[in-house]
The first five atom37 places (N, CA, C, CB, O) and aatype in JSON, in Angstrom:
{
  "aatype": [12, 0, 15, 2, 1, 15, 7, 9, 15, 0, 0, 0, 9, 19, 0, 0, 10, 13, 10, 14, 14, 10, 7, 19, 13, 10, 3, 1, 7, 9, 16, 14, 0, 13, 17, 9, 19, 16, 0, 10, 16, 10, 10, 13, 13, 19, 14, 7, 19, 9, 13, 0, 10, 19, 16, 9, 10, 11, 14, 11, 0, 1, 10, 0],
  "atom_mask": [
    [1, 1, 1, 1, 1],
    [1, 1, 1, 1, 1],
    [1, 1, 1, 1, 1],
    [1, 1, 1, 1, 1],
    [1, 1, 1, 1, 1],
    [1, 1, 1, 1, 1],
    [1, 1, 1, 0, 1],
    [1, 1, 1, 1, 1],
    [1, 1, 1, 1, 1],
    [1, 1, 1, 1, 1],
    [1, 1, 1, 1, 1],
    [1, 1, 1, 1, 1],
    [1, 1, 1, 1, 1],
    [1, 1, 1, 1, 1],
    [1, 1, 1, 1, 1],
    [1, 1, 1, 1, 1],
    [1, 1, 1, 1, 1],
    [1, 1, 1, 1, 1],
    [1, 1, 1, 1, 1],
    [1, 1, 1, 1, 1],
    [1, 1, 1, 1, 1],
    [1, 1, 1, 1, 1],
    [1, 1, 1, 0, 1],
    [1, 1, 1, 1, 1],
    [1, 1, 1, 1, 1],
    [1, 1, 1, 1, 1],
    [1, 1, 1, 1, 1],
    [1, 1, 1, 1, 1],
    [1, 1, 1, 0, 1],
    [1, 1, 1, 1, 1],
    [1, 1, 1, 1, 1],
    [1, 1, 1, 1, 1],
    [1, 1, 1, 1, 1],
    [1, 1, 1, 1, 1],
    [1, 1, 1, 1, 1],
    [1, 1, 1, 1, 1],
    [1, 1, 1, 1, 1],
    [1, 1, 1, 1, 1],
    [1, 1, 1, 1, 1],
    [1, 1, 1, 1, 1],
    [1, 1, 1, 1, 1],
    [1, 1, 1, 1, 1],
    [1, 1, 1, 1, 1],
    [1, 1, 1, 1, 1],
    [1, 1, 1, 1, 1],
    [1, 1, 1, 1, 1],
    [1, 1, 1, 1, 1],
    [1, 1, 1, 0, 1],
    [1, 1, 1, 1, 1],
    [1, 1, 1, 1, 1],
    [1, 1, 1, 1, 1],
    [1, 1, 1, 1, 1],
    [1, 1, 1, 1, 1],
    [1, 1, 1, 1, 1],
    [1, 1, 1, 1, 1],
    [1, 1, 1, 1, 1],
    [1, 1, 1, 1, 1],
    [1, 1, 1, 1, 1],
    [1, 1, 1, 1, 1],
    [1, 1, 1, 1, 1],
    [1, 1, 1, 1, 1],
    [1, 1, 1, 1, 1],
    [1, 1, 1, 1, 1],
    [1, 1, 1, 1, 1]
  ],
  "atom_positions": [
    [[-13.06, 6.39, 7.87], [-11.71, 6.02, 8.2], [-10.96, 7.25, 8.68], [-11.01, 5.39, 7.0], [-11.11, 8.34, 8.13]],
    [[-10.19, 7.07, 9.68], [-9.39, 8.17, 10.2], [-8.07, 8.24, 9.45], [-9.15, 8.02, 11.72], [-7.45, 7.22, 9.16]],
    [[-7.66, 9.45, 9.16], [-6.36, 9.63, 8.53], [-5.72, 10.87, 9.12], [-6.49, 9.75, 6.99], [-6.4, 11.78, 9.6]],
    [[-4.41, 10.9, 9.08], [-3.73, 12.06, 9.62], [-3.61, 13.15, 8.56], [-2.34, 11.66, 10.16], [-4.14, 13.01, 7.46]],
    [[-2.91, 14.22, 8.89], [-2.85, 15.37, 8.0], [-2.22, 15.07, 6.65], [-2.1, 16.46, 8.65], [-2.6, 15.7, 5.66]],
    [[-1.3, 14.15, 6.57], [-0.63, 13.86, 5.3], [-1.46, 12.95, 4.41], [0.72, 13.23, 5.56], [-1.07, 12.7, 3.27]],
    [[-2.57, 12.46, 4.87], [-3.45, 11.65, 4.04], [-3.18, 10.17, 4.07], [0.0, 0.0, 0.0], [-3.78, 9.41, 3.31]],
    [[-2.28, 9.73, 4.95], [-2.0, 8.3, 5.05], [-3.06, 7.66, 5.94], [-0.56, 8.05, 5.62], [-3.26, 8.08, 7.08]],
    [[-3.72, 6.66, 5.43], [-4.78, 5.99, 6.15], [-4.21, 4.94, 7.1], [-5.77, 5.36, 5.17], [-3.39, 4.12, 6.7]],
    [[-4.65, 4.98, 8.34], [-4.21, 3.97, 9.31], [-4.71, 2.59, 8.9], [-4.71, 4.32, 10.72], [-4.02, 1.59, 9.12]],
    [[-5.89, 2.53, 8.31], [-6.43, 1.25, 7.87], [-5.57, 0.65, 6.76], [-7.88, 1.42, 7.39], [-5.4, -0.57, 6.7]],
    [[-5.05, 1.48, 5.88], [-4.2, 0.97, 4.8], [-2.9, 0.41, 5.34], [-3.91, 2.08, 3.78], [-2.4, -0.6, 4.84]],
    [[-2.35, 1.05, 6.36], [-1.1, 0.56, 6.96], [-1.33, -0.77, 7.66], [-0.52, 1.59, 7.95], [-0.53, -1.7, 7.52]],
    [[-2.4, -0.87, 8.42], [-2.71, -2.13, 9.12], [-3.0, -3.22, 8.1], [-3.92, -1.95, 10.08], [-2.54, -4.36, 8.26]],
    [[-3.74, -2.9, 7.06], [-4.05, -3.9, 6.03], [-2.78, -4.36, 5.32], [-5.05, -3.32, 5.01], [-2.66, -5.52, 4.96]],
    [[-1.82, -3.44, 5.13], [-0.56, -3.8, 4.46], [0.24, -4.8, 5.27], [0.28, -2.55, 4.21], [1.0, -5.59, 4.71]],
    [[0.09, -4.78, 6.57], [0.82, -5.72, 7.41], [0.25, -7.14, 7.32], [0.8, -5.25, 8.85], [1.0, -8.11, 7.42]],
    [[-1.05, -7.26, 7.13], [-1.69, -8.57, 7.11], [-2.01, -9.06, 5.69], [-2.95, -8.53, 7.92], [-1.91, -10.26, 5.41]],
    [[-2.41, -8.14, 4.81], [-2.74, -8.48, 3.43], [-2.26, -7.33, 2.54], [-4.29, -8.74, 3.26], [-3.03, -6.42, 2.23]],
    [[-0.99, -7.37, 2.14], [-0.38, -6.23, 1.45], [-1.15, -5.69, 0.24], [0.98, -6.62, 1.01], [-1.26, -4.47, 0.11]],
    [[-1.69, -6.53, -0.65], [-2.43, -5.94, -1.78], [-3.64, -5.11, -1.34], [-2.89, -7.05, -2.71], [-3.97, -4.11, -1.98]],
    [[-4.29, -5.51, -0.27], [-5.43, -4.74, 0.22], [-4.98, -3.36, 0.7], [-6.14, -5.49, 1.36], [-5.66, -2.36, 0.45]],
    [[-3.87, -3.3, 1.39], [-3.36, -2.02, 1.86], [-3.05, -1.07, 0.72], [0.0, 0.0, 0.0], [-3.38, 0.11, 0.78]],
    [[-2.41, -1.59, -0.33], [-2.1, -0.74, -1.49], [-3.38, -0.35, -2.21], [-1.14, -1.48, -2.46], [-3.5, 0.79, -2.67]],
    [[-4.32, -1.26, -2.32], [-5.6, -0.94, -2.96], [-6.33, 0.17, -2.22], [-6.48, -2.19, -3.04], [-6.87, 1.08, -2.84]],
    [[-6.35, 0.11, -0.89], [-7.02, 1.15, -0.11], [-6.37, 2.51, -0.28], [-7.05, 0.77, 1.35], [-7.04, 3.54, -0.24]],
    [[-5.05, 2.52, -0.46], [-4.33, 3.79, -0.56], [-4.25, 4.32, -1.99], [-2.94, 3.64, -0.01], [-4.42, 5.52, -2.21]],
    [[-4.0, 3.44, -2.96], [-3.75, 3.89, -4.33], [-4.77, 3.42, -5.35], [-2.4, 3.43, -4.75], [-4.86, 3.99, -6.44]],
    [[-5.55, 2.39, -5.03], [-6.46, 1.82, -6.02], [-5.74, 0.77, -6.86], [0.0, 0.0, 0.0], [-4.66, 0.31, -6.51]],
    [[-6.38, 0.4, -7.99], [-5.77, -0.6, -8.86], [-4.8, 0.12, -9.8], [-6.86, -1.41, -9.67], [-5.21, 0.69, -10.81]],
    [[-3.55, 0.08, -9.44], [-2.47, 0.72, -10.19], [-1.4, -0.34, -10.43], [-1.89, 1.97, -9.43], [-1.52, -1.46, -9.93]],
    [[-0.35, -0.01, -11.17], [0.74, -0.98, -11.32], [1.34, -1.42, -9.99], [1.83, -0.4, -12.2], [1.78, -2.56, -9.85]],
    [[1.36, -0.52, -9.0], [1.88, -0.89, -7.68], [1.05, -2.0, -7.05], [1.91, 0.34, -6.74], [1.59, -2.88, -6.38]],
    [[-0.26, -1.97, -7.28], [-1.13, -3.03, -6.75], [-0.74, -4.39, -7.33], [-2.6, -2.72, -7.07], [-0.66, -5.38, -6.61]],
    [[-0.5, -4.42, -8.64], [-0.15, -5.7, -9.28], [1.23, -6.18, -8.87], [-0.22, -5.57, -10.8], [1.46, -7.38, -8.74]],
    [[2.16, -5.24, -8.67], [3.51, -5.61, -8.23], [3.45, -6.22, -6.83], [4.45, -4.39, -8.25], [4.06, -7.26, -6.57]],
    [[2.72, -5.56, -5.92], [2.64, -6.08, -4.55], [1.88, -7.4, -4.51], [1.96, -5.05, -3.62], [2.17, -8.26, -3.68]],
    [[0.93, -7.58, -5.4], [0.21, -8.86, -5.46], [1.17, -9.98, -5.88], [-0.99, -8.78, -6.46], [1.17, -11.06, -5.28]],
    [[1.98, -9.72, -6.89], [2.95, -10.74, -7.34], [3.98, -11.02, -6.26], [3.65, -10.28, -8.63], [4.3, -12.18, -6.01]],
    [[4.5, -9.97, -5.61], [5.48, -10.18, -4.55], [4.89, -10.97, -3.38], [6.01, -8.84, -4.05], [5.56, -11.82, -2.8]],
    [[3.63, -10.69, -3.05], [2.99, -11.38, -1.93], [2.76, -12.85, -2.27], [1.66, -10.7, -1.58], [2.93, -13.72, -1.42]],
    [[2.39, -13.13, -3.51], [2.18, -14.52, -3.9], [3.49, -15.3, -3.93], [1.51, -14.58, -5.27], [3.52, -16.49, -3.59]],
    [[4.57, -14.63, -4.33], [5.87, -15.32, -4.37], [6.48, -15.43, -2.98], [6.83, -14.58, -5.31], [6.83, -16.53, -2.53]],
    [[6.61, -14.31, -2.3], [7.22, -14.25, -0.97], [6.47, -13.19, -0.18], [8.76, -13.91, -1.05], [6.33, -12.06, -0.64]],
    [[5.98, -13.53, 0.98], [5.12, -12.63, 1.75], [5.86, -11.4, 2.26], [4.52, -13.37, 2.92], [5.34, -10.28, 2.13]],
    [[7.04, -11.56, 2.82], [7.76, -10.44, 3.46], [8.1, -9.33, 2.46], [9.04, -10.95, 4.12], [7.88, -8.16, 2.77]],
    [[8.64, -9.64, 1.26], [8.87, -8.55, 0.31], [7.58, -7.83, -0.1], [9.55, -9.09, -0.93], [7.6, -6.63, -0.38]],
    [[6.47, -8.55, -0.13], [5.19, -7.92, -0.43], [4.8, -6.92, 0.64], [0.0, 0.0, 0.0], [4.31, -5.83, 0.34]],
    [[5.03, -7.28, 1.91], [4.72, -6.37, 3.01], [5.62, -5.14, 2.95], [4.89, -7.08, 4.37], [5.15, -4.02, 3.12]],
    [[6.9, -5.35, 2.7], [7.85, -4.22, 2.65], [7.48, -3.28, 1.5], [9.3, -4.74, 2.48], [7.45, -2.07, 1.68]],
    [[7.21, -3.84, 0.33], [6.86, -3.0, -0.82], [5.56, -2.26, -0.57], [6.75, -3.86, -2.09], [5.44, -1.1, -0.95]],
    [[4.59, -2.91, 0.05], [3.31, -2.25, 0.35], [3.51, -1.08, 1.3], [2.32, -3.26, 0.94], [2.95, -0.01, 1.09]],
    [[4.3, -1.28, 2.35], [4.52, -0.19, 3.31], [5.27, 0.97, 2.66], [5.31, -0.71, 4.52], [4.95, 2.13, 2.91]],
    [[6.26, 0.66, 1.84], [7.0, 1.73, 1.14], [6.06, 2.49, 0.21], [8.2, 1.15, 0.35], [6.12, 3.72, 0.13]],
    [[5.21, 1.77, -0.5], [4.27, 2.41, -1.43], [3.27, 3.29, -0.69], [3.54, 1.35, -2.25], [2.96, 4.39, -1.15]],
    [[2.77, 2.82, 0.42], [1.77, 3.59, 1.17], [2.41, 4.81, 1.84], [1.1, 2.7, 2.23], [1.81, 5.88, 1.86]],
    [[3.6, 4.65, 2.38], [4.23, 5.74, 3.12], [4.92, 6.76, 2.21], [5.24, 5.19, 4.09], [5.22, 7.87, 2.64]],
    [[5.17, 6.4, 0.94], [5.79, 7.33, -0.01], [4.76, 8.39, -0.4], [6.33, 6.57, -1.27], [3.62, 8.05, -0.69]],
    [[5.15, 9.66, -0.42], [4.19, 10.7, -0.82], [3.72, 10.49, -2.26], [4.82, 12.1, -0.67], [4.49, 10.07, -3.12]],
    [[2.45, 10.79, -2.5], [1.89, 10.67, -3.83], [2.35, 11.85, -4.68], [0.34, 10.6, -3.78], [2.53, 12.96, -4.17]],
    [[2.54, 11.61, -5.96], [2.95, 12.67, -6.88], [1.78, 13.62, -7.08], [3.45, 12.09, -8.24], [0.64, 13.19, -7.25]],
    [[2.07, 14.9, -7.07], [1.02, 15.9, -7.32], [0.97, 16.21, -8.81], [1.27, 17.21, -6.49], [2.01, 16.31, -9.47]],
    [[-0.23, 16.37, -9.34], [-0.4, 16.62, -10.76], [-0.28, 18.1, -11.11], [-1.73, 16.09, -11.21], [-0.01, 18.44, -12.26]],
    [[-0.47, 18.97, -10.15], [-0.44, 20.4, -10.46], [0.77, 21.08, -9.88], [-1.68, 21.08, -9.95], [0.94, 22.29, -10.05]]
  ]
}
């Protein structure tokens, strides 16, 4: 998969547009964000897409 310098995967962004939980899974794995976007997508599709894009585009917290 191609990714740019900041580590954001193009595949995750495209997946977030069509299947938001898949996009979050590709970027973050199974985390609470994955379950939140899954619930939002099941209830209303558009909020799921918005939350997925925000989650993917938000910088990840560094541990060190």
